N, C-alpha and C positions, 0 to 999 in steps of 0.2 A: 469679779465683774470683768467683762471684756469691752474694750472700745478700740476699734481698728481704724478710726478715721478722726484725726485731730491735726491741728496746725500750730506750728511754732513761729518764731520771729524770722525763720528762713522762708516763710511764705510772705508775699507782699501785702497780705491782709491779716497776718497773724500777730499776736501780741507777746506771748511769753517765750522765753528762751527754752531750748530743749530740756535743760536741767530743771528749770522751773516747772515745766510740764510733767516731768518725771516725778518731782516732789508732790505735785498736785494729784497725780494718779495714786501715789502712795497714801496721801491723806484721805482720798475718797474711796479707797478700797478697790481700785482697779488693778488687777494683778496680771492682765494680759492686754498689751496695747501696741499700737503702731503709730508713729508720727508720719503723716502722709502729706508733706508740704507740696505746694504747687510747683511743679517743674523743677524741683530741687531735692537732692538727697542728703544734704549736709547735716540735717538733724539726726541722722542715723548714727552719728558719733556717740550717742548715749547707749548704744547696744550693750557694751561691756559693763557700764555702770549699772544698767538695769538688771543684768544678770547677777552682779555682785550684791544687789539689794533683794534678790529673790524673786524678781519679776520676770515674766515671759515677754520678751520684746520681739516683734516681727518687723523686719526692715520694710520700708514702704516709701511710696511716692504717689502723688496724684498728678496726672499728665493731661494737659489740654490737647484735644484732637478734634478732628472733623469727620463726620460721616454724612454724605449727601448734603453738604453745605450746612449741616447743623452742628453746633459746638457741643462737645461732650467732655466729660471727665472720666478717665480710666485710672483706677487704682492699681498699682503694681505692688505685690506682696512677696516677701521672701526673696527679694532681689539681691544680686551682687551689686551693692550700691557703689563699690569702688570702680566699677566699669566706666570707661571714658564715654560710653554711650549716653550716660546721664549728664555728664558735663556738656555734651553737645545739645541736649534738650534745654538745659538752663541757658546756654549762650544764645540759642535761637530766640528765646523770649527776651533776653536782656538786650540783644542787638536791635530789637524793634521798640524797646521800652520808651525811650525819650521822644521819638517821633510820634508815637501813639499818644503819649501823655500830653504833648503840646497841642495835638489836634483835639483832644478831649477838653483842654483848657479853652481853646477857641470856641468850640461848640457851646460850652457852659456859659461863657461870656456873652455869646450871641443870643442866648436865651434870656439875658438880662440879669444873670446872677454874677455878681462881681467877686471873682477869686483872682488873686494875682499869682504870677509865677513864683515870686519870692515867698509867698505864704506856703506854697506847696513844697518848695525846696526846703523850707525851714521845718515843716512837719516831717518830711521824709529823711532829713539829713543823717539821722543816726540809725537808719534801717538798712537791712541788707540789700534792698531793692530801691535805693534812693532815687534812681532816675525813672522808676516805674510808678506812676501815680494811679491810684485806683478810684473808682467811683465812691468807695467808702471814705477815702481821704477828702474828696470834694465835699461830701456830706458833713464830715467832721468839722471842716472849716466853716461851711455855710451855716450850719446849725448853731455854731458858737457866736455868730455875729449878732450883736444886740439890735442892729438896724433891721435885721431880718426876722425878728421874733414873731411878727404877725404876717410874714410873707405868705401869700396863699399857696405857693408851690411847696413851701416847707412845713406848713401847719400839720399836714397828715403825719409827719414824722416826729411830732412833739410827744412828750410823755402823756400817755392816756388816750392818744388819738389812734386812728385806724391802722397806721403803719409805724406806730411808736414802740412796738415790742423790740424790734431790731432795726433802729432807725437808719444806721449807716448802710447796712447791706440792703435794706429795703429800698433806699434811695438809689443805690447802684442798680438793683434789679429793675426798678421802674424807669430809669433814665439811661443807663449805660450798658445794659445787657444787650445781647444780640437781638436785633429787631426793634430796639427802642430808639428814641429820638436823638440821643447823644452818643449812640454806639459808634465806635471807631474800630473797623476790622483789623485783626491781627492775623498773621499767617501761622496757622497751627498745622502740624503734620496730620496725615490721614490716619484714621483709627486703626486700619489693618497694619500699618507700619509700627504703630505704638504697641499693639498686641504682640507682634512679632519680636520687637525689641525687648519687651518684658520677658517673653519666653526664652529668647537667646541669652538672657541674663539670669536663667534658672528661676524665674518668678512666675507668679500667677496673676492673670489679668481679670479685674473685677469692674463691672459697670457701676459707677458711683451714682447714688441717689437718683435712680431712674424716674422717680415721680416728679422730679424737677425738669430734667433735660428731655425726657421722653413724653412729657405732657402734651397731648395733642398729636404726637408723632409715634404712637405705639406700634404702628405698622412696621417701623424700622427695626423692632426688636429681633425678629427672626433673622434678618440679615446680619445684625450685630453679633448674634450668637454664632452664625456661620463663619464669622471672621476668626473664631478661635477663643472667644471669651470663656473664661473658666468659672466665673461666679457673678452673682448679682448682690448688690448691697440693698437687700430688701428692708432691713431694719435701720431706719434713719430718722433723725429729728424732724425731717421734712415730711415724713409719711404718716398719714393717719393709720390707725390699726387696720382699717379696710384696705388701704393702699399697700401697706406692708404685707398683709396676707395675700393680696393679689400677686405681688412680685415674688413672694415666697413660693407660691404655686407655680408661677412662670419658671422659676429656677428649677423646680422639681420636674416640670414638663420637659424642659430642655436638658435635663440631667446635669445641671450646674449646681455648685454649692452656694450657700447663702452666707453673707457676712453682715456685721452690724457696726455702725459707726455714728457718733454724734455729730461730726463735723464741727467740733469745738474750735473757735478762733480767739476768744477773748472779747475785747471791747467792740469789735465790729459785729458780733452776734451775741449780745449779752444775755439773751433768753435761752441760749443753748449751753447746757452744762455737760461736763465730762460724764460719759456713761449714759447720757440722755438719748438713747436711740430707740427706746420703746420695744425692745426685742420681745417677741411672743414665745421665745424658746428659753428653756433653762440653760445655764452655762454648759452643762455636760452635753446637752443636745447640740448646741452650737459647735462645741469642740469636736464632737463625733463626726460632723459633716464637713467641717472646714479642713481641706486637705493639708494645709501647712500647719495645722494645730493638732490633728489627730495622729 
């Protein structure tokens, strides 16, 4: 089984350590994988250990960037992760983290949801991104408060309710994502710069889960491809079979390769399992078309 999109504790919303992820891949029969943390390459330290255990490991990262004012994620594969270019990517995000986090806290409190700065510091204290608070973290704190068990804004995220399958990340998407009421802008690099950076470091650039970020903005795909994109993540836990087939065909139309990834995070996305990308292709068919695997 192949899974080329998963997150470790080096992502600000990931749960498991890189070694724990490796062990989970072994236990679940995933033989080819990549850890693609948000704006961070440190999990790639498992590369040698994976090889020693007979697994195929692809170095990776998932980078936030912007095209025409729209936030996107670009996956970089087969990269030279020791390059200082990736340290600069990480530091750009980290340098903005606390300011953005405090603004998110202000907006959340203004909505009438009481979260304290101390609660957030306490939740994040042992994480790699302790000063960068996510919408998922706000949700984790709020949903645990007894006094909010019947709060109308939080009821949809309770077990069995309409947004209760992945309550933390759904809360983030509904309130803190770009265009939502509690969104706080952060300065991301332009997409063309990120694609060039990946190529300069011997990597391949792949558009992550287009069904999420391109939804309603499909007209941007042609320009995104023209920037030098190498592949499309057609098979994703976020895509229905119809949507996956659509992006698989788009990849073929633009002579790009297709990848598959679950976007596993752990507790922030509990309904997403490793290997759960719904690929319509057999493993050998995927390997045949993915440049860095064939």
